[in-house]
C-alpha positions in Angstrom: 0.0 0.0 0.0 1.5 3.3 -1.2 0.9 6.3 1.1 -0.3 9.5 -0.4 1.6 12.8 0.4 -0.3 16.1 0.7 1.3 19.5 0.3 0.7 21.4 3.6 0.7 24.8 1.7 -2.2 23.6 -0.6 -4.2 22.4 2.4 -3.8 25.7 4.3 -5.2 27.6 1.3 -8.6 25.6 1.4 -11.6 26.3 3.5 -11.3 24.8 7.0 -13.0 21.4 7.7 -15.2 20.7 10.7 -14.1 18.0 13.1 -17.0 15.8 12.0 -16.2 16.2 8.4 -12.5 15.4 9.1 -13.4 12.3 11.1 -15.9 11.1 8.4 -13.2 11.5 5.7 -10.6 9.6 7.8 -13.2 6.8 8.5 -13.9 6.5 4.8 -10.2 6.5 4.0 -9.6 3.7 6.5 -12.5 1.5 5.3 -11.3 1.9 1.7 -7.6 1.4 2.4 -7.8 -1.7 4.6 -9.6 -4.9 3.6 -10.7 -7.3 6.4 -7.7 -8.1 8.5 -7.1 -11.1 10.9 -5.7 -9.9 14.3 -4.6 -11.9 17.3 -4.5 -10.6 20.8 -5.5 -10.9 24.5 -9.0 -9.8 25.5 -9.2 -7.0 28.1 -11.9 -4.6 29.4 -14.6 -6.9 28.0 -18.1 -5.4 28.4 -21.6 -6.6 27.3 -23.8 -3.6 26.6 -27.6 -3.6 27.2 -28.0 -3.5 23.5 -26.3 -6.9 23.2 -23.1 -5.4 21.6 -19.6 -6.4 22.9 -16.9 -3.8 23.6 -13.4 -4.8 24.5 -9.7 -4.2 23.9 -7.2 -6.5 22.1 -3.7 -6.1 23.4 -0.2 -7.6 23.2 2.9 -6.7 25.2 3.5 -3.6 23.0 0.2 -2.1 22.0 -3.6 -2.3 22.2 -6.6 -1.4 20.0 -10.3 -0.8 20.8 -12.8 -3.3 19.3 -16.6 -3.5 18.9 -18.5 -6.6 18.0 -22.2 -6.0 17.3 -25.0 -8.2 18.4 -25.7 -9.7 15.0 -22.1 -10.9 14.8 -21.4 -11.9 18.3 -24.5 -14.2 18.3 -22.4 -16.6 16.1 -19.6 -16.9 18.6 -19.9 -20.3 20.4 -18.0 -19.3 23.5 -18.1 -16.3 25.9 -14.9 -14.4 25.9 -13.3 -13.7 29.3 -10.5 -11.4 30.5 -7.1 -12.8 29.4 -8.5 -15.1 26.6 -6.2 -15.2 23.5 -8.5 -14.8 20.4 -8.2 -14.4 16.7 -10.6 -11.9 15.2 -11.6 -11.0 11.6 -12.2 -7.3 11.6 -12.7 -4.1 9.5 -10.4 -1.2 10.4 -12.6 1.8 11.2 -12.9 5.1 13.1 -15.4 5.9 15.8 -16.2 9.4 14.6 -17.8 10.7 17.8 -14.5 10.3 19.7 -12.1 10.3 16.8 -10.7 6.9 18.0 -9.6 4.3 15.6 -11.1 0.8 16.3 -11.8 -2.6 14.9 -15.3 -3.7 13.9 -15.1 -7.4 14.6 -16.9 -9.7 12.1 -15.9 -13.1 13.7 -14.0 -14.5 16.6 -12.4 -17.8 17.6 -9.9 -18.9 20.2 -6.3 -18.2 19.2 -4.3 -21.0 17.7 -7.2 -23.4 17.6 -8.5 -22.8 14.1 -7.8 -26.4 12.9 -9.4 -28.0 16.0 -12.3 -25.6 15.9 -13.0 -26.4 12.3 -12.8 -30.1 13.0 -15.3 -29.6 15.9 -17.7 -27.8 13.6 -17.5 -30.4 10.9 -18.1 -33.3 13.3 -21.0 -31.4 15.0 -22.6 -30.7 11.6 -22.3 -34.4 10.5 -23.7 -35.8 13.8 -26.5 -33.2 13.7 -27.5 -34.4 10.2 -27.6 -38.0 11.4 -30.0 -37.0 14.2 -27.5 -37.9 17.0 -28.4 -34.7 18.9 -32.2 -34.8 18.3 -34.3 -34.1 21.3 -36.5 -37.1 20.5 -33.7 -39.6 21.2 -32.8 -38.1 24.6 -34.0 -40.1 27.7 -35.5 -38.6 30.8 -33.6 -38.9 34.1 -35.0 -41.1 36.9 -37.0 -39.2 39.5 -35.3 -40.9 42.4 -32.0 -42.7 41.5 -30.8 -45.4 43.9 -27.3 -45.5 42.5 -25.4 -42.8 40.5 -22.3 -43.6 38.3 -19.5 -41.0 38.0 -17.2 -41.4 35.0 -14.1 -39.1 35.5 -10.5 -39.1 36.7 -9.7 -40.0 40.3 -7.4 -36.9 40.4 -10.0 -34.5 39.0 -11.2 -31.8 41.3 -14.6 -32.2 39.7 -14.9 -35.7 41.4 -14.6 -34.1 44.9 -17.2 -31.5 44.0 -19.7 -34.1 42.7 -19.2 -36.4 45.7 -19.7 -33.5 48.1 -22.8 -32.4 46.3 -24.3 -35.9 46.3 -23.5 -36.4 50.0 -25.3 -33.2 50.8 -28.3 -33.5 48.5 -28.8 -37.2 48.1 -27.4 -39.4 50.8 -30.0 -42.0 49.8 -28.2 -42.5 46.4 -25.1 -44.7 46.3 -22.3 -43.1 44.2 -20.1 -45.5 42.1 -17.0 -44.0 40.6 -15.7 -45.4 37.3 -12.1 -44.0 36.9 -10.9 -43.0 33.5 -8.4 -40.5 32.1 -10.2 -37.4 30.8 -7.4 -35.8 28.7 -4.4 -36.8 26.8 -3.7 -39.3 24.1 -6.3 -42.1 23.8 -8.6 -40.5 26.5 -11.6 -40.3 24.2 -11.4 -44.1 23.4 -11.0 -44.9 27.2 -14.0 -42.8 28.1 -16.1 -44.5 25.4 -15.1 -48.0 26.6 -16.0 -47.1 30.2 -19.4 -45.9 29.2 -20.0 -49.2 27.4 -18.9 -51.1 30.5 -21.2 -49.0 32.8 -24.1 -49.6 30.5 -23.5 -53.4 30.4 -23.2 -53.7 34.2 -26.6 -52.1 34.8 -25.8 -51.2 38.5 -26.6 -47.5 38.3 -29.7 -45.5 37.3 -27.9 -42.5 35.8 -24.3 -41.7 34.7 -22.4 -38.4 35.3 -19.6 -37.8 32.8 -17.8 -34.9 34.3 -14.5 -32.9 34.1 -13.3 -29.5 35.2 -12.4 -26.6 32.9 -9.5 -26.2 30.6 -8.4 -25.2 27.1 -9.9 -26.7 24.0 -6.9 -29.1 23.8 -7.6 -30.2 27.4 -11.2 -30.9 26.6 -10.7 -32.4 23.2 -11.3 -36.0 24.4 -15.0 -35.0 24.8 -15.1 -33.8 21.2 -14.3 -37.2 19.7 -17.0 -39.0 17.8 -16.5 -42.3 19.7 -17.6 -40.6 22.9 -20.7 -39.2 21.4 -21.6 -42.7 19.9 -21.0 -44.3 23.3 -23.3 -41.8 25.1 -26.1 -42.4 22.7 -25.6 -46.2 22.9 -25.7 -46.2 26.7 -28.7 -48.1 28.3 -28.9 -45.6 31.1 -29.3 -41.8 30.8 -26.0 -39.8 30.7 -25.6 -36.3 32.2 -22.5 -34.4 30.9 -20.9 -31.6 32.9 -17.6 -30.6 31.3 -15.7 -27.4 31.9 -17.3 -24.1 32.6 -20.7 -22.8 31.6 -19.3 -21.3 28.4 -17.6 -24.5 27.3 -19.4 -26.7 24.8 -18.2 -30.0 23.5 -19.7 -32.7 21.3 -20.4 -34.8 24.4 -22.6 -31.9 25.7 -24.8 -32.1 22.5 -25.0 -35.9 22.6 -25.9 -36.1 26.3 -29.4 -36.8 27.6 -28.9 -33.6 29.7 -26.2 -31.0 29.6 -25.0 -29.4 32.8 -23.0 -26.2 32.8 -20.6 -27.5 35.5 -19.8 -30.9 37.2 -21.5 -29.6 40.4 -24.6 -28.7 38.4 -24.6 -32.2 36.9 -24.8 -33.8 40.4 -27.6 -31.4 41.3 -29.6 -32.2 38.2 -29.2 -36.0 38.6 -30.0 -36.2 42.3 -33.2 -34.5 43.7 -32.4 -32.6 46.9 -33.2 -34.6 50.1 -34.6 -31.5 51.8 -37.0 -30.8 48.9 -38.0 -34.5 48.9 -38.7 -34.5 52.6 -40.7 -31.3 52.3 -42.7 -32.7 49.5 -43.4 -35.9 51.4 -44.4 -33.9 54.5 -46.7 -31.7 52.4 -48.3 -34.8 50.8 -48.7 -36.4 54.3 -50.4 -33.3 55.6 -52.7 -33.3 52.6 -53.5 -37.0 53.1 -54.1 -36.5 56.8 -56.4 -33.6 56.1 -58.3 -35.7 53.5 -58.7 -38.5 55.9 -59.9 -36.1 58.6 -62.5 -34.6 56.3 -63.7 -38.1 55.4 -63.9 -39.1 59.0 -65.8 -36.0 59.9 -68.3 -36.6 57.1 -68.8 -40.2 58.2 -69.2 -39.2 61.8 -71.8 -36.6 60.8 -73.8 -39.2 58.8 -73.5 -41.5 61.8 -74.9 -38.8 64.1 -77.8 -38.3 61.8 -78.5 -42.0 61.7 -78.4 -42.3 65.5 -80.8 -39.4 65.9 -83.2 -41.1 63.4 -83.0 -44.4 65.4 -83.5 -42.6 68.7 -86.7 -40.9 67.4 -88.1 -43.0 64.5 -91.3 -40.9 64.5 -89.2 -37.7 63.8 -89.3 -38.1 60.0 -93.1 -38.8 60.1 -93.6 -35.8 62.3 -91.6 -33.7 59.9 -93.8 -34.9 57.1 -97.0 -34.2 59.2 -95.7 -30.7 59.8 -95.2 -30.2 56.1 -98.8 -31.5 55.4 -100.3 -29.2 58.1 -98.4 -26.3 56.6 -99.7 -27.2 53.2 -103.2 -27.3 54.5 -102.8 -24.0 56.2 -101.5 -22.5 53.0 -104.4 -24.0 51.1 -106.9 -22.6 53.6 -105.3 -19.2 53.3 -105.5 -19.5 49.5 -109.2 -20.6 49.7 -110.1 -17.8 52.1 -108.4 -15.3 49.8 -110.2 -16.7 46.8 -113.6 -16.6 48.6 -113.0 -13.0 49.7 -112.1 -12.1 46.1 -115.3 -13.8 44.9 -117.4 -12.1 47.4 -116.0 -8.7 46.5 -116.7 -9.5 42.8 -120.3 -10.5 43.6 -120.9 -7.3 45.7 -119.5 -5.3 42.8 -121.9 -7.0 40.4 -124.9 -6.4 42.7 -123.9 -2.8 43.1 -123.9 -2.5 39.3 -127.3 -4.2 39.1 -128.7 -1.8 41.8 -127.3 1.1 39.8 -129.0 -0.2 36.6 -132.4 -1.2 38.3 -134.4 2.0 37.2 -133.5 1.3 33.6 -134.6 -2.4 34.1 -138.0 -1.3 35.5 -138.5 1.1 32.6 -137.6 -1.6 30.1 -140.0 -4.1 31.9 -142.9 -1.6 31.8 -142.3 -0.9 28.1 -142.2 -4.7 27.5 -145.5 -5.2 29.3 -147.2 -2.4 27.3 -145.8 -3.8 24.1 -147.0 -7.3 25.1 -150.6 -6.0 25.8 -150.7 -4.2 22.5 -149.4 -7.3 20.7 -152.0 -9.5 22.5 -154.9 -7.2 21.5 -153.6 -7.1 18.0 -153.4 -10.9 17.9 -157.0 -11.2 19.3 -158.4 -8.8 16.7 -156.6 -10.6 13.9 -157.9 -14.0 15.3 -161.5 -12.8 15.3 -161.2 -11.5 11.7 -159.6 -14.8 10.5 -162.4 -16.7 12.4 -165.1 -14.8 10.6 -163.4 -15.5 7.2 -163.2 -19.1 8.1 -166.8 -19.3 9.1 -167.9 -17.6 5.8 -165.8 -20.0 3.7 -167.2 -23.0 5.6 -170.8 -21.8 4.9 -170.0 -21.4 1.2 -168.4 -24.8 1.2 -171.4 -26.3 2.9 -173.6 -24.8 0.3 -171.6 -26.4 -2.5 -171.2 -29.8 -0.9 -172.9 -32.4 -3.2 -173.5 -34.6 -0.2 -175.7 -31.9 1.3 -177.8 -31.9 -2.0 -178.2 -35.6 -1.7 -179.7 -35.0 1.7 -182.6 -33.3 0.0 -183.6 -36.5 -1.8 -181.2 -36.6 -4.8 -178.9 -39.4 -5.9 -175.8 -39.6 -8.0 -175.3 -42.2 -10.7 -171.9 -43.5 -11.6 -171.0 -45.5 -14.7 -169.0 -48.7 -14.3 -165.9 -46.9 -15.0 -166.6 -44.5 -12.1 -167.7 -41.5 -14.2 -170.6 -39.4 -13.0 -173.5 -39.8 -15.4 -174.9 -36.4 -16.3 -176.7 -37.2 -19.5 -179.1 -40.1 -20.2 -177.8 -40.1 -23.7 -174.6 -41.6 -22.4 -176.5 -44.8 -21.3 -177.9 -47.8 -23.2 -180.3 -50.5 -22.1 -178.8 -53.0 -20.0 -176.0 -50.7 -18.6 -175.3 -51.2 -15.0 -175.1 -48.1 -12.7 -174.0 -47.5 -9.2 -176.2 -45.1 -7.3 -175.1 -43.0 -4.2 -177.6 -41.5 -1.8 -177.2 -39.3 1.2 -176.9 -42.4 3.3 -175.6 -45.5 1.5 -175.8 -46.6 -2.2 -177.2 -49.2 -4.6 -176.7 -50.9 -8.0 -179.1 -50.5 -10.9 -179.6 -51.6 -14.5 -181.0 -49.5 -17.3 -184.1 -51.1 -18.9 -186.0 -48.3 -20.6 -184.6 -45.0 -21.7 -187.0 -42.1 -21.9 -186.5 -39.0 -23.8 -185.1 -36.2 -21.9 -187.8 -33.6 -22.9 -189.7 -32.6 -19.8 -190.0 -36.1 -18.8 -191.4 -36.3 -15.4 -189.7 -38.4 -12.9 -191.2 -41.8 -12.5 -193.4 -42.3 -9.6 -191.5 -44.5 -7.3 -192.4 -47.8 -6.2 
């Protein structure tokens, strides 16, 4: 990179720059002049801001530089940097314009000198993840109350003392069984896997703790070997892994049925606290006692009621009689109220009738007068009709042929029933039927006389 030289006399003849403009120009010059650079240094003055950004200093024995790693970038870092950590960062050289301080905007970070191991770790993690070795569905639940707890670790490890102390304090009811194995160095991964297979085959514990204290990535590398992850998943009993510090993650952590941030936390997760168990049992005992007391009280109350009923067997009947008497009383009250209402209604109706009586009398007198007039009219009409009937009867009597016969006349009928009115209709020998006022007779024509003023024959 070739530096550019500026003539001071030319700069002095221009208009002066503001500080902001100068810093902005320098920031642009730095970003254009420097590509992404990889820098190694020791972490100092590390701060996590409320915004999620990281601010720290990278230093070596001769110099230091301020650094900023924003939240979107630091979320990809798989460890938490601490004071004194040696790290490699990939950063953009920049200028913080507000202070005029040059700084590095960090894009990525990893532990110093471990690039090859870290890349190997990421490749193995990706492959096992693709196979489903880390799936939540294959993880086994821990026993609620383990009777024996296996501890796979080194006999010289400080983590062993922490785990045993925690188990003795929290779970004296669980028997710890230690399975010694080297936890770092050449061949440690294979030895750990073999021990896990042996513990699974012996079936003498309910849960296994695979623990180790903190260290560098090289120290913990045995727990990043594939053979250990396979042995954890093949185990017949659940495995809790507590390796290193809270920020340390290994392949064994991902393969475990449960990951603990520290060895002590692994012991706490595997063994329920005795005090909590005792308190829970005491609470359940109190609840059971209260339930039995309520049940006994209810039974005693029912017994008391039964004894009272036996001592006074007529009591239920008397109670029913009292209810019947009460019902009759209520019915009497209802009947009395209904009768009173009926009486009031009757009195109201009578009062209305009394109020309307003059009109009724007037109507009755009018009706009587109308009836008298109608009777007189009917009598008059009857008499008139009777006179007409009498007249018609007299006329009918005068026209009655039977009455004529009473004066000595007779009626002659031909054999066919016709009245003979003309002698010319007869011939000698014809038979006739004669009708008189009283009775009748049969006759035969013997001699026909002319009809001219012929006198009636003198009768025999």
